[in-house]
C-alpha positions in Angstrom: -19.2 22.8 12.2 -16.5 24.2 10.2 -17.2 25.7 6.7 -16.5 24.0 3.4 -14.1 26.6 2.5 -11.8 25.9 5.6 -12.0 22.0 4.6 -10.6 22.6 1.4 -7.2 23.2 2.8 -6.9 19.9 4.1 -6.8 18.6 0.6 -9.2 15.8 0.1 -7.7 14.0 -3.1 -9.3 10.5 -3.8 -10.5 7.3 -2.2 -7.0 5.5 -1.5 -8.6 2.1 -0.5 -11.4 0.3 0.4 -11.7 -2.2 3.4 -14.3 -4.7 4.0 -14.8 -7.3 6.5 -17.7 -8.9 4.4 -17.6 -10.0 0.8 -19.2 -7.6 -1.6 -20.2 -7.5 -5.2 -19.4 -4.3 -7.3 -21.2 -2.8 -10.0 -19.5 -0.1 -12.3 -22.1 2.2 -14.1 -20.6 4.0 -17.0 -21.4 7.7 -17.7 -24.6 8.5 -19.8 -24.4 9.9 -22.9 -24.4 13.6 -23.2 -27.6 13.8 -25.3 -29.6 11.8 -22.9 -28.9 14.2 -20.1 -30.8 17.4 -19.0 -28.5 20.5 -19.9 -28.2 21.2 -16.4 -26.2 18.1 -15.7 -23.9 18.5 -18.8 -21.3 20.7 -16.9 -21.0 18.4 -13.9 -20.5 15.4 -16.3 -18.0 17.2 -18.0 -16.1 17.7 -14.8 -16.5 14.1 -14.4 -15.0 13.3 -17.4 -11.9 15.3 -17.0 -11.2 14.0 -13.4 -11.2 10.5 -14.8 -8.8 11.2 -17.4 -6.7 12.9 -15.2 -6.9 9.9 -12.9 -6.0 7.6 -15.6 -2.8 9.6 -16.6 -1.7 10.3 -13.4 0.6 8.1 -11.2 -1.0 6.8 -7.6 1.1 7.4 -5.0 0.5 5.9 -1.3 2.5 6.0 1.6 3.3 2.7 3.4 5.2 3.2 6.6 8.7 4.3 5.6 8.2 2.9 2.0 6.3 4.4 -1.1 4.5 2.3 -3.3 4.3 3.8 -6.7 1.6 2.2 -9.2 1.2 3.4 -12.7 -2.7 4.0 -13.1 -4.3 1.9 -15.9 -6.4 -1.3 -16.6 -5.5 -4.3 -13.8 -4.6 -7.2 -15.8 -6.2 -10.6 -14.8 -6.9 -13.8 -16.3 -10.5 -13.0 -17.0 -9.3 -10.0 -18.9 -12.4 -7.9 -17.5 -10.6 -4.7 -17.5 -11.0 -3.4 -13.9 -9.6 0.0 -13.7 -10.3 1.6 -10.6 -12.7 1.9 -7.5 -15.8 4.1 -9.3 -17.7 4.7 -5.9 -18.2 3.6 -2.4 -21.7 3.0 -1.0 -22.3 4.3 2.4 -25.8 3.9 4.2 -27.1 6.6 6.6 -30.1 7.3 8.8 -30.7 10.9 8.1 -29.3 12.4 4.8 -29.6 15.8 5.8 -27.3 15.1 9.1 -24.8 13.3 6.7 -24.9 16.2 4.5 -23.6 18.4 7.2 -20.8 16.0 8.0 -19.4 15.5 4.2 -20.4 18.5 2.9 -20.1 21.3 5.7 -17.5 19.8 7.6 -15.4 17.8 5.1 -16.0 20.3 2.0 -16.9 17.6 -0.5 -18.6 18.4 -3.6 -21.8 17.1 -4.9 -22.0 15.4 -8.2 -25.4 16.7 -9.6 -25.1 14.5 -12.8 -25.6 11.4 -11.1 -29.5 10.0 -11.0 -30.7 10.3 -7.5 -34.2 11.2 -8.8 -34.4 7.8 -10.3 -33.6 6.1 -7.0 -36.4 4.8 -4.6 -34.6 6.4 -1.8 -33.0 9.8 -0.6 -29.1 9.8 -1.8 -26.4 12.0 -2.9 -23.1 11.3 -4.4 -19.9 13.2 -3.5 -17.0 13.9 -5.6 -13.7 12.4 -3.6 -11.0 13.0 -6.5 -12.1 11.3 -9.0 -13.9 8.9 -7.4 -17.3 9.3 -5.8 -19.1 8.4 -2.3 -22.8 7.6 -2.6 -24.6 8.2 0.2 -27.7 6.2 0.7 -30.8 7.0 3.2 -31.5 3.2 3.9 -32.0 1.2 6.9 -28.3 -0.2 8.3 -28.1 -3.7 9.4 -25.0 -3.1 11.1 -25.1 -2.2 14.7 -24.0 1.4 15.4 -22.7 0.1 19.2 -20.0 -2.2 20.0 -17.8 -1.6 17.0 -14.1 -1.2 17.3 -12.8 2.1 18.9 -10.0 2.4 16.2 -11.7 2.5 12.8 -8.6 0.8 11.3 -9.9 -2.3 12.8 -13.2 -2.1 11.1 -14.3 -2.0 7.3 -13.5 1.5 6.4 -13.2 3.6 3.4 -9.5 5.3 3.0 -9.6 8.7 1.7 -5.9 10.5 0.6 -5.4 13.9 2.2 -2.5 16.3 1.6 -2.6 17.6 5.2 -3.6 15.1 8.3 -2.7 17.8 10.8 -5.0 20.5 9.2 -8.1 17.8 9.3 -7.2 17.0 13.1 -7.7 20.6 13.6 -11.0 20.7 11.9 -11.9 17.5 14.2 -10.7 19.0 17.3 -13.0 22.1 16.7 -16.1 20.1 15.8 -15.6 17.9 18.4 -15.6 14.6 16.6 -13.7 11.8 18.1 -10.9 10.2 16.0 -7.6 7.8 16.6 -4.5 7.9 15.0 -2.5 5.2 13.0 -1.1 2.8 15.2 1.7 2.4 13.1 3.1 5.9 13.3 2.3 7.0 9.8 0.5 10.0 9.2 -3.1 8.8 9.0 -6.4 9.7 11.0 -9.4 7.8 11.8 -12.8 8.7 12.7 -16.7 7.8 12.1 -19.4 9.7 10.1 -22.6 10.3 12.1 -23.9 6.9 11.6 -20.7 4.9 12.8 -19.1 4.4 9.1 -15.3 4.2 9.6 -13.2 6.6 7.6 -9.4 6.6 7.5 -7.9 10.0 5.8 -4.1 9.0 4.9 -1.6 11.7 4.0 0.3 11.3 0.9 2.3 13.4 -1.6 0.2 15.0 -4.2 
């Protein structure tokens, strides 16, 4: 497996999108007040606040074929006025947390968010930073079949992560022997699966 330092060069930026085949409900948990956290978590929470602030100020730019869609970050207006801001995190199931850590932390080089309350949950898990958003890995039984899924992850429910350089990530996957497919539309994007067959898309965007 490649080291995390080698993967930092691929430039994992953020969770660009989440595609689901089934209906899902999302609960957005706000950050806990600083005075309720152990001191060891304060630094991680401060990093989270800084990431969220930068995310709301910055413009999100996503490549779509030959066109570029640019949308200013901020609350999404709706008739219900509930104030949707962004995707807070994506939850993924895994059979063996240590095996998944090797993929997400050692291969992709993602950083663990130590401020999240793993010890308060009745199952093993870990939260990874992906830009200003997060991936929550949960060691729980997976109701989805691990076999018979589409070869191309773009035709399955998948999480899309924005990166700076798809070619560098492709080289890392080649070295690690990770199977992948390229975007069928010809845009700079690569699709792969984690050890539990969760489909991931990595799409190249301008920073």
